[in-house]
Structure formats: structure tokens, C-alpha cells
C-alpha positions in Angstrom: -24.0 -4.0 -9.1 -22.0 -3.2 -12.2 -18.4 -4.2 -11.8 -17.2 -3.6 -15.3 -14.6 -0.9 -16.0 -15.2 2.2 -18.0 -13.4 2.6 -21.3 -10.9 5.0 -19.7 -10.3 2.6 -16.8 -9.8 -0.3 -19.1 -7.3 1.7 -21.2 -5.4 2.6 -18.0 -5.2 -1.1 -17.1 -4.2 -2.3 -20.5 -1.6 0.5 -21.1 0.1 -0.2 -17.7 0.1 -4.0 -18.1 1.5 -3.7 -21.5 4.3 -1.4 -20.4 5.2 -3.5 -17.4 5.3 -6.7 -19.5 7.7 -5.0 -21.9 9.9 -3.2 -19.5 9.5 -4.9 -16.1 9.3 -8.6 -16.9 10.7 -10.8 -14.1 14.4 -11.6 -14.4 16.3 -13.0 -11.4 19.6 -11.7 -12.8 18.6 -8.2 -13.5 18.4 -5.4 -10.9 15.4 -3.2 -11.6 16.0 0.5 -11.6 13.0 1.5 -9.5 13.8 5.2 -9.8 13.5 5.0 -13.6 10.3 2.9 -13.3 8.9 5.5 -11.0 9.6 8.4 -13.3 8.2 6.5 -16.2 5.0 5.8 -14.4 4.6 9.5 -13.7 6.1 11.4 -16.6 5.6 8.9 -19.5 2.4 7.1 -18.6 0.6 9.5 -16.2 -0.2 6.5 -14.0 0.8 8.3 -10.7 -1.6 11.1 -11.4 -4.6 8.9 -12.3 -6.2 9.5 -8.8 -4.9 13.0 -8.2 -6.9 16.2 -8.9 -6.8 17.7 -12.3 -5.5 21.0 -10.9 -2.5 19.1 -9.7 -1.8 17.6 -13.1 -3.7 14.4 -12.4 -6.7 12.7 -14.1 -9.1 13.2 -11.2 -9.8 9.5 -10.9 -10.8 7.7 -7.7 -10.8 4.4 -5.9 -11.4 2.2 -9.0 -8.4 3.8 -10.8 -6.2 3.1 -7.7 -7.5 -0.5 -7.7 -6.6 -0.9 -11.4 -3.1 0.5 -11.0 -2.3 -1.5 -7.8 -3.6 -4.7 -9.4 -1.3 -4.3 -12.4 1.7 -3.4 -10.2 1.0 -6.5 -8.0 0.8 -8.8 -11.0 4.1 -7.5 -12.3 5.7 -7.4 -8.8 6.8 -3.8 -9.4 8.9 -2.6 -6.5 7.7 1.0 -6.3 6.1 2.8 -3.4 2.8 3.4 -5.1 0.5 2.8 -2.1 2.8 4.6 0.3 3.2 7.7 -1.8 0.3 8.1 -4.2 -2.5 6.4 -2.2 -1.7 7.3 1.4 0.6 10.4 1.4 -0.9 12.1 -1.6 -4.4 11.2 -0.4 -3.6 13.0 2.9 -2.2 16.0 1.0 -5.4 16.2 -1.2 -7.6 16.4 1.9 -5.6 18.8 4.1 -5.1 21.3 1.3 -3.0 24.4 1.6 -0.2 25.9 -0.4 2.4 23.3 0.6 0.1 20.4 -0.5 -0.8 22.2 -3.7 2.9 22.6 -4.6 3.8 19.0 -3.8 1.0 17.1 -5.6 2.0 18.0 -9.2 5.5 16.8 -8.4 4.2 13.5 -7.2 2.0 13.2 -10.2 5.0 13.7 -12.5 7.1 11.2 -10.5 9.5 14.0 -9.7 9.3 13.5 -5.9 8.1 11.1 -3.3 6.4 11.5 0.1 5.5 8.9 2.7 3.6 8.8 5.9 5.7 8.3 9.1 3.1 7.3 11.7 4.1 4.0 13.2 5.9 4.0 16.6 7.4 1.2 18.8 4.3 0.7 20.9 1.5 1.9 18.4 1.0 -1.3 16.4 -2.3 -0.5 14.4 -3.5 2.3 16.7 -3.2 5.5 14.8 -4.0 7.6 17.9 -1.0 6.1 19.8 1.4 9.0 19.1 4.2 9.9 21.4 6.1 12.2 19.0 5.7 15.8 20.0 5.7 19.2 18.1 6.1 22.3 20.2 5.8 25.9 19.1 9.2 27.5 18.8 9.2 31.2 17.7 7.3 31.3 14.4 7.6 27.6 13.7 7.7 24.2 15.3 10.2 21.9 16.9 9.7 18.1 16.4 10.9 15.3 18.6 10.2 11.6 18.5 10.8 8.2 16.9 9.1 6.5 14.0 9.5 2.8 13.0 9.1 0.7 9.9 8.4 3.7 7.6 7.8 1.9 4.4 9.2 3.7 1.3 11.2 6.2 3.3 14.5 5.4 1.6 14.3 7.5 -1.6 11.5 9.7 -0.3 12.2 13.5 -0.3 9.3 14.3 2.1 7.9 12.8 5.3 4.3 13.4 6.6 4.9 12.9 10.3 2.2 12.4 13.0 2.8 14.3 16.2 1.0 15.8 19.2 1.2 19.5 19.7 1.1 21.4 23.0 -2.1 23.2 22.0 -4.1 20.2 20.9 -6.4 18.0 23.1 -4.5 15.3 25.0 -7.1 12.6 24.1 -7.1 10.4 21.0 -8.2 13.3 18.8 -5.1 15.5 19.4 -3.0 14.3 16.5 -1.5 16.6 13.9 0.3 16.2 10.6 3.6 17.9 9.7 5.4 18.0 6.3 9.1 17.4 7.0 12.0 17.3 4.5 13.5 13.8 4.7 17.0 15.4 5.0 16.1 18.0 7.6 18.8 18.5 10.3 18.1 16.5 13.4 16.7 13.4 11.6 18.6 10.2 12.0 17.6 7.1 10.0 18.3 3.4 9.8 17.5 2.0 6.4 16.8 -1.7 5.8 15.0 -4.1 3.5 11.7 -5.8 4.6 11.1 -9.5 4.0 9.9 -8.8 0.4 13.0 -6.7 -0.3 11.2 -3.4 -0.3 12.9 -0.5 1.6 11.9 0.9 5.0 13.4 3.1 7.7 13.4 3.7 11.4 13.6 7.4 12.1 14.8 9.5 15.0 13.9 13.2 15.2 15.7 15.4 17.7 15.0 19.1 17.8 13.9 19.2 14.1 13.1 22.8 13.3 10.1 23.4 11.0 8.4 26.6 9.6 4.9 27.5 10.7 3.4 26.2 7.4 4.8 22.7 8.0 1.5 22.0 9.9 -0.8 20.4 7.4 -4.5 21.1 8.0 -6.1 21.9 11.3 -4.1 21.3 14.5 -5.1 18.2 16.4 -7.7 17.1 13.8 -5.7 14.6 11.7 -7.1 11.3 13.1 -10.1 11.0 10.8 -7.9 11.8 7.9 -5.4 9.2 8.9 -8.1 6.6 9.3 -9.4 7.3 5.8 -6.0 7.3 4.3 -5.2 3.9 6.0 -8.4 2.4 4.7 -7.6 3.7 1.2 -4.1 2.1 1.5 -5.7 -1.2 2.6 -8.1 -1.1 -0.4 -5.2 -0.6 -2.8 -3.2 -3.4 -1.0 -6.1 -5.7 -1.6 -6.1 -4.9 -5.3 -2.3 -5.6 -5.4 -2.9 -8.9 -3.7 -5.5 -9.8 -6.3 -3.0 -9.2 -9.1 -0.2 -11.0 -7.3 -2.2 -14.1 -6.5 -3.5 -14.3 -10.0 0.1 -14.4 -11.2 1.0 -17.1 -8.7 -1.8 -19.2 -9.8 -1.0 -18.8 -13.5 2.6 -19.7 -13.0 1.7 -22.7 -10.9 -0.7 -24.1 -13.5 1.9 -23.6 -16.2 4.6 -25.3 -14.2 2.4 -28.4 -13.3 1.6 -28.8 -17.0 5.3 -28.9 -17.8 6.7 -30.9 -14.9 6.3 -34.6 -15.1 6.2 -37.3 -12.4 5.8 -41.0 -13.2 5.8 -40.1 -16.8 2.7 -37.8 -16.4 2.4 -34.0 -16.1 1.7 -33.0 -12.5 -1.5 -31.3 -13.7 -2.9 -34.6 -14.7 -3.1 -35.8 -11.0 -6.6 -35.2 -9.6 -5.4 -34.3 -6.1 -3.3 -31.5 -7.5 -6.1 -30.3 -9.8 -8.3 -30.0 -6.7 -5.6 -28.0 -5.0 -5.3 -25.6 -7.9 -9.1 -25.2 -8.0 -8.9 -24.2 -4.3 -6.2 -21.7 -5.3 -8.5 -20.3 -8.0 -11.3 -19.9 -5.5 -8.9 -18.0 -3.2 -7.8 -15.7 -6.1 -11.5 -14.9 -6.9 -12.1 -14.2 -3.2 -9.2 -11.8 -3.1 -10.4 -10.1 -6.3 -14.0 -9.7 -4.9 -12.5 -8.4 -1.6 -10.6 -5.7 -3.6 -13.9 -4.6 -5.3 -15.6 -4.6 -1.9 -13.0 -2.4 -0.5 -12.7 0.0 -3.4 -16.5 0.5 -3.9 -17.1 1.4 -0.2 -14.4 4.0 0.3 -16.8 6.8 -0.3 -19.4 5.4 2.1 -19.9 6.7 5.7 -16.9 6.1 8.0 -18.5 3.1 9.8 -19.6 1.3 6.6 -16.2 2.0 5.0 -14.3 0.6 8.1 -16.4 -2.6 8.1 -15.9 -3.2 4.4 -12.2 -2.6 4.6 -11.8 -4.9 7.7 -13.7 -7.7 5.9 -11.7 -7.2 2.7 -8.3 -7.3 4.5 -9.2 -10.3 6.6 -10.2 -12.2 3.4 -7.1 -11.1 1.5 -4.8 -12.1 4.3 -6.1 -15.6 4.2 -6.1 -15.7 0.4 -2.4 -14.6 -0.1 -1.2 -17.0 2.5 -3.1 -20.0 1.0 -2.2 -19.2 -2.6 1.4 -18.3 -1.8 2.1 -21.4 0.3 0.5 -23.8 -2.2 2.3 -22.2 -5.1 5.6 -22.8 -3.4 4.7 -26.3 -2.5 3.5 -27.3 -6.0 6.7 -26.0 -7.5 8.6 -28.3 -5.1 12.2 -27.4 -4.3 12.3 -24.9 -7.2 9.8 -22.8 -5.4 12.3 -22.0 -2.7 15.0 -20.7 -5.1 15.5 -17.2 -6.4 15.7 -18.4 -10.0 11.9 -18.6 -10.3 9.5 -15.8 -9.8 7.3 -17.8 -7.4 9.7 -17.3 -4.5 9.8 -13.6 -4.9 6.0 -13.3 -5.2 5.6 -15.5 -2.1 7.8 -13.1 -0.1 5.6 -10.2 -1.2 2.5 -12.2 -0.4 3.8 -12.8 3.1 4.4 -9.1 3.6 0.9 -8.2 2.3 -0.6 -10.6 4.8 0.9 -8.5 7.7 0.9 -5.0 6.1 -1.7 -2.6 7.7 -2.6 -5.4 10.2 -2.8 -9.2 9.9 -6.0 -11.1 9.2 -6.7 -11.7 12.9 -6.5 -8.0 13.7 -9.1 -7.1 11.0 -11.4 -10.0 11.9 -11.5 -8.7 15.4 -11.9 -5.1 14.0 -14.8 -6.3 11.9 -16.5 -8.0 14.8 -16.2 -4.9 17.0 -17.6 -2.7 14.3 -20.5 -5.1 13.7 -21.3 -5.1 17.4 -21.3 -1.3 17.4 -23.6 -1.2 14.4 -26.1 -3.7 15.9 -26.1 -1.7 19.2 -27.3 1.5 17.4 
């Protein structure tokens, strides 16, 4: 299997990495203007449109381009909702089609607007079909009621793609629909907060939110397969972000142990620590291979795609935990401070481990999918 990047993909990677190194280098005393970075990624670099259709102002790329972008953003610890907006939300909009989606996608590509998926509920965990939010027909439109929790990227987003059950849809697991909702629509209450890695999220309440008829995205009650694919695409991009992040953690750790001395010798000269960093290198390579596994199977049939994504996320969850914990430990007390980048990267690694389901969840998911495949 050829894992080399095309000339265009390599140019995308190099351009983005060079820009982030020049304009987004880590500085504990500087607050990054994420809004400005977001607009630059869209308007100036065209990065946000790399995976969007050409008719929407994008470059028409696919999973590999998303992997390249997410890897670079992870290595730079760029605090932008790329996965939430471009991979998941825009991916859904691409597939449902329609006038509303066609109007929104070019704005996302330019960095002029943001949209995020609001699917999680208090009792849903990783079950996309566990939706208690309802949308009932009201005149020529819809009325939305329900609660959503931990909507990553919601602060700063202008649009929400909300999962709900409609009165005309089947009551089984299939009857889930998607609605495009303005984030400031009357009837929406929100509680904004920062996650462990500092990224913003919101808990949302929706009470009698009135929507027009065309707020329904796609076919009524047929959103579950689209949601499953969007989630898997989000996980694949997250694996690529983890690869870039762990590579940076390893590089900083190796550099620190060459500088820091103990008993008159650099830490890197001690064989036990060399072995530890070799194990970290192996984990980084495993995370990188998992990112490729996930990206290259997104276009496979649903069962193959799900198995590959589950295997990749389980692998990455172990890798980010191992590399992150060892990076902090080898930095000693400095690793726990905000003055060094390693502490910030470690918090993001901890969040990645849990995002879209922890390693145990995906290991069980993979085992169940394998049993189904063997039973056929």
C-alpha cells in the first residue's frame, strides 16, 4: 500500500505547518486569537475548504487531506474547532444536500461561519440513536424541544445541527432527523464552559424553538447512517491530530532530556530513559499508523469502516495516554507547570483519549463488529 502523499497534499501540509510555526508558536504568556486563526485558515490559506466540494469553494479533497490538516493542527496545538465544524458538521451538510447546506458550505470554507453538531444527551453516551429531543410539526415549520450536553465548539458557532425525533418518523433507532438551527434562536439557553484541555463547549436547552420547514436537513428519520459516518470521519481526523500531538510531545521530551543534567550527565545519556523514549517513539508510530488505517478505510463499506475506526481509536487512546504521561514524568516538576508546552499538550492528549469514546469502548466495539463479521 502506497502511503506517500501526493504533491498537492505535501504542499498543503508544508504550507500549513510553516504558517502555524510562524504565527501560532506556543507562548504561555500570549492568548491566541482563535477567531483570527480560524479566518486565516479559511480565507488566507484555503485549509478549511481542502475537503469541501469545489462547487462550495473548496478543493474537493478527501480523508487524506483531512488527516494532513488535523495532524498539523495537533502538532501546533491549534485551538480551533476544525474537526467539529469542517469534518463533522460540514461532512453532514455535504451529504444531506439542499439549498440550506449549499448556502452554508462556502461560508465554512471561507472561515466566515461555524457550525457544530449537537447530538449528545445526558443519557446517550456514545449511542447516536439515543435521542430524546423532539421536533413536532407546527404550521409550516417545526418546533424543537430538548437538551444537548457537551456540545464541543458551540461557543462561537453561528449554527447548530441538532438531532431530534419527529412525530412522523419511526420510533425505533432509525427515526432520527437533523435540523439546522441558528445558535441564537429564541428559546435556546446555553451554559458555556471550558473542557479539560481549555477548548470551549456548551450545554444547551431548547424550549419551543420555532424553525422554518427547510430547517429539516435531508430525509426525515433517515439521519442515523449519516451520523455514524460523520462520527467515524471525526474519529479518523482525531487520530491524525493525536499523531501530530504525540510527535511534538516526543520531540520536546527528547530535547529536554538532552539539556537537563543529573549527576553531571544529560538525562538522555541514561539507558533506562533511552529505553523509555524508544517506547514513546513506538507509541507515536502506532498512533500514526492508526491514523492512516482510519483515513484509508473511510470509503469502505460501513462494516469495514467501523472496524477500522474502532481499532484505530483504541490504539490511539493507549498511545496518547502513554506518550503524554511519560512526557510529563520525564520533564519532572516542570512538566506540571503552564510555562512549558508539555503540560498543555498533555491536557489535550487526555481529552483526545476520551473524545468520541475511550479506548475500552472502542475495543469492545471492535470485538462486537468482528463477531458479527465472523457470523456472516
